[in-house]
N, C-alpha and C positions, 0 to 999 in steps of 0.2 A: 203454757209453754213460754219460755223466755225468748227474747229476740235473738240472743246469741245462739241458742239451740236451733232456732228456726233457720238461721243463715247456714249453720253447719249442715242441716238437712238439705237445704237448697244445693249446697256444694255436692253432697252425696247424690242428690237427684241428677245433677249434671253429669256426674261420673258414672251414672247407671248403677249406683250402689244403695239407693234408698230402700230400706226394708218396707215390705208391703204394709205392715201394721202401722208405719209412721206416716203413710200418705195422707190419711184423713186428718191427722193432727196438724200436719204442715198446711194443708189446704185451709183448715179452719183458722189457723193463726194468720195466714196471708190474707184471708178474706177480711179480717178485722184490724189488720195493722198496715196502714198505708206506707210507713217507712220501710218495713221489711218487704212489702210487695214491690216497691220501687227498686230496692236493692236486688231482689231476686230477678226482676226483669233486666236490670243492667248486667247482672252476672250471666244470664242466659244469652243476652245479645253479644256479650264479649266472647263467650264460648263459641257461638255460631260464627263470629268473625274469625276467630282463630282457626276453626275448622277449614273455612274457605282459604285462609292464608296458607296453611300447611299442606293442602292437597297436592299442589305441584311439587313440593319438596318430598312428600312421601313417594310420589311416582318416580321422581329423580333418584331417590335412594334405592327403590326397588330395581330400577334399571341398572344402576351402578352395581348392585349386588349380583345381578344376573350376569353382567359383563365380566365381573371378577371371577365368578365360578367358571365361565366359559373360557376365559384366558388361561386359568390354571389348568383346565382340562387339556388345552391344546399346547401348553408350554413344554419345552424340551430344555435340558434333560428332565426326565420324569422325577418328581419329588419323591422323597422317601415315604415309606408307608405311613408314618405318623404325621407328616406335614400335610398331606392331602386331606385327611379327615379334619384336621385343625382348621385349615383354610376354609373348607366347606362349611364347617360349623360357624366360623366367624361371619362369613357372608350371610349364612342363613339367619344367624342371630340379628345382624343388622337389618335384614329384611323384615323379620318378625317384629322387632322393636318399632320400626317405622309404620308397619301396617296395623299392628294391634294396639299401639299407643298405651302401654300399661299405666302410664302416669295419669291417663284420663279415665280409665275404667271402661266397662262394657256399656255401650250406648244401647238403649232399648229402642225398638222400632217405633218410628213416628215422633220421637222426641227431637227437640232442636239439636242440631249437630250430627244427626244421623243421615248420611248421604245415601243409604240403601233403601229408603222408603219408596213404595210405589207412588207414582205421580199421576195425577189426572189433569194437571195444569200448573200455572205459576202466577205469582203476583207480578203484574206487568207495570202498573202505574199506581201510585199512592200520593195523596196530597198531605199526608201526615202519618201518625203512628197507627199501624194496623196490628191487631192481636189475633193470634190463631191458636186453636187447641186441637191437636191431633188426637185420634182415638186413644184413650187411656192416658193422655197427657194432661197438662195444665195450660192455662192461658199464658202466652209468651209473645214478645214482639216479633213481627215478621218483616223481613227486609225485601225490598224490590228484587225480583228475580228468584225468590225462594219457591221451592216446589210445594205443591199442595197434595197431601195424602188423601185417599178416599175416606170419606166420613169425617173430615176436618170441619170445624166450626170457625167462622171468621166474624169479627165484630169491629165496628168503627165507632169513634167518638164524635163529639160535636165538631162540626166543620171539616171532618175528614171523609174523603171519598176515595174509592179505589176501583181498579179494573183487573180482572183475572183473565188471562189467555188460556183457554182450555185446550186439551190435547186434540179434541175433535174439530178445532177451528173456531169454536164459538167464543164470544166475549161476554163476561159477566161483570156488570158495573154495580157497585154497592154504594148507596147514599150514606150520609152521615147518620149516626145513632141507629145503626142497623146491625142485625145478626142473621147470618145464613149458615146453613149446613150444606157443604159441598159433598154430597153422598157419592155421586159419580159425575163424570164430565157432562152428562145429559140428565142428571136428576138432582134437583136442588130442593131445599126446604127453607122458606123465609119465616124466621121466628119473629122478628120485629123489623120495622123500617121499610126500606124501599130498594128494589133491585131492577136493573134494566138489562135485558138479554138480547144480544145479537146472535141469533141462532144459525149455525152452519147447517146446510142441508145434509141429511144422512138418512139411512134406512130406518134407524131406530128413532122413536119419538123423543122430543125434548120435553121434560116434565118439571114443573115447579109447583110444589105443594105449599099451600098457605091457608091457615085458619080452616082446616077441614075441606078445602077445595083444591082442585088440581087444574093448572093451566097447561095445556098440551099444544105444542107448536112444531111446525116443520119449516125451517128456512124462513124466519121472520124476525122482526124486531118488536119487542113489546116491553112495557113497564108495568110493574106491579107494586102497589103501595099497601101495606097493612096498617090500617088505622084501628083505633080502639073499637069502633062500632061498625066498620065495613072494610071491604077490600076493593081497591080501585084498580082496574085493568085498562091500560091504554095501548092500542095496537097501531104502530107506525107503518109497518109493511106486512104484507101477507095476511094471514088469519090465524086465530087461535081458538081452541075449544075450552070453555070454562065450565067445569063440572063440579057439582057439589050436591049434597042431599037436597032434593027438591028443585034443582036447577041444572040444566044442561044446554048450553047455548054457544053457537059459533059467533065470535066477535071479529068483524072484518077490519081491513085497513082503514085508518082514519077514525075509528070509533073509540069511545071511552065509556066504560060502564062501571057501575058499582054493584057489589054483591053484599047484601045484608039480609039476615033472617031467611035465607034461601031464595031471595028474590033478586033478579038482575034488572037494574034500572039504567037506561041510557042517560049520559050526562051531555053537557054542551059539546059542540063540535070542535073546530080548529083551535079556538083560544084555550079551551080546557085541555086539549091535547098538548098544546105548547107549554102551558103552565105546569102540567104534570111531569114533563120530561126536561124542563129547562135546566135542572140541576146537573145533568151530564155534561154541560158545556165546560165546567171546571176540569173535567177529565180530558175532554177533547182538546182543550187549549194546550195541555201538556204533550199532545201528540205532534204539535207543530202546526204552523198556519197553512201548510199545504195539504192538510188532512181533508179529504173530500167530504166526510161527514160534517166536520166543523164548518167548512165553507157553505155547505147546504143549509146548515142551521143559521149561519150569519146572513146568508142571502134571504132566508125566510123572515128573519127579524127585520131586515131592510124592507122587504115586501109588505110586512105588517105596518111599518111606519108609513110607507107610501100609500097603503090603503086608508090609513087613518087620516093622512093629510088630504087625500082626495075627498074624504067624507066631510071634513070640517072647514077646509080653506077654499077660497075662491081662486080662480085662475091667476088673477093679478097678484094675489097674496103669495101664491106659490112661486111665481116668477120673481118675486122680490128676493127669494133665497138665491137666485142666480144658479150657477151650475152645481151648487150643493144639493139641489133637489134631484139631480139626475140619477144618482145611484138608487135611492129608495123608489123612485118612480119606475125606472127600468126593471128593477127586481119585482116590483108589483106587476108590471106588464108581462113578465116572464113566468110568473107563478100561477098556480091554480086559483089563487085568491081573486084574480081578475076575470075568471070564467063567468060569462053571462053579463058582464058589466060593460056593454058596448060603449055607451056614452062616456063613462069614466075613462075607459081605455083610450078612446080617441082624444079626449081632452088631455090626458097624461102625455100622450105621444106628441101632441102639439107643443106642450110646455117644454118637453125634453128637446124637441127639434129647435125651439127658439133660443134656449139658453145653453145648449151643449157647447163645450169647448173641445180642442183637439184631443185631450186625454180621454174624452168620451167616445172616440171613434169605434173601439171594439164593441161597446154596448150598442151603438147605432147599427153596426153590421149585424149584431145578434138580432135586433128587432126586425131586420129584413125577412126573418122567418116567421113573423107573427101571422096568425090566421086572418087578422083584420087588415083589409087593404088600406084603410085610412092610416093605420099605424105604420105600415110599411112605407107608405108615401111620405109621411112625416119624417121617418128615419132617412129615406133617400134624399129628401130635400135638405136635411141637415148635413148629410155627407157631402152633397154638392157644394153647400155653402162653405164648409171647412176645407175641402180638398180640391174643388173644381173638377172632380171626377164623376162619371156616370156609369162606367163599365158597360156602355152600350145598351142601357135600359133606362127609359124615361120615367119621370115621376108618375105619369098617367098609367104606364104599364104596371108599375109596382102597385098602383091603387086598383086598377080595373081588372087585371088578369089574375089567374089563380096563382097561389103562392108557389106551387110546384114548378110553374113555368119560369120562375125567377132563379132556379137553382144554378144555372151556368153563371149568371151575374153575381150571385151570392158567393160562389166559389172564386170568382175573379176578384171580388172585394177582399176575401180572406187571404188570397195569395198576394194581393197588392199591399195589404197591411203588413204581412210578414216581411216584405221587401222594404217598406217605407216607414215602419213604425219609429225607427231611430230619428227620423227627421222631425217627428211630431212629439216624441217622448223618448229620450235616450234610454231610459230604463223600461224594458218591455212590459206592456200591459199592467200598468199601475191602477187601472180603472176598477179592478175587482175590489170586493169589500175588504179584503185583508191588506190593502195597500192604500195609504192616504193619497188623494189626488193632489197634483201641484196647484199652485196659485193660478187663478184664471189669467189668460193672456188675450189680448185682442186678436180676433180671428185673422185679420189682415196680415199679421206678422208671421203666420205659420201656414198660410195656404200653399198648397202644392199645385203641380200642373199635371 
């Protein structure tokens, strides 16, 4: 087939007029001709853009035709017998032209440009070009916001990641160099690559098929990677069931396992889990810095840094960083990584208390809820140093009494900060990980009463 003939067939395909016996010839030519393939993709994308552009105009034309017919029916004096049919025919012709679009031809269900396809979700976020193939169609570019038909296949290229918002409330994230089949909103098939699922709770199970195995989940977050020799499943929340010939196992939150030759093998814990799912950060960043999931991942990264610093540096070496060490150390103290590490937690709290500056006040207030009395006392001591306030609770009470008994003082601190934070930092709560802290200032310049 010549390139000119192929482009003509692409045009016919877009118009819905491609003969069935020409489909295989066109697909074969596009598979082997990069130039025609690029031209075809550009033509399909342009057609989809035109469809979206003219939808409002089609509706406006239909509304206009309807008003014309209504006004003619109500007008007086009554038109002659030949004028009424002529006016009705003209309005009807205008409506038919705008609705049927004879210049484009008949669009087949599921092809780009068809707004009547059944939808199970939409493409919500993409970092680059996403290709989609609807049932019976061919691969074509997919724009953000486009609907997904049941049975569609989606693929990503190098460095391209995306997220689909499904109609059931679930989110499907696809890593680079991956291909999945979106059979239904709660039934997926991972052909190659990696997919992360945020599953909405529902009565029907959420199932992902991969390499002869099935991952079933209800209301959870999990990541599945298909490798040449194994399948890796990481569960961040809830639990999943991994079933395959010879294996049937429930994988709980925080676990990561591999499936190979019918055997399920546990892998390393938190670090392996973090490595397996770190790729989704590229998608979360596009959701904005106020996204809770993104902030949770950033806080955990800081907690990991704090954990590493406590493992390899001495107290005087950490203090040499000044208040720059406050964020990673406080995130470490607030995270499950610090569980059971009593000595490290108390040392980290002492360091934070000694080097904290006014921008650290919200983190110090947060540490007043820590289960370790020494950590609470260090935070209370730092708050007194920075503000001169105690909220009617002594350092010894924070250290020796149960954490629950300090709730009234904690609430008083939180209310005090809401009223006074502009005195210490004009832009509220910059201490979180997604805001850079200000340059350190001498404590004496900012102490309150």
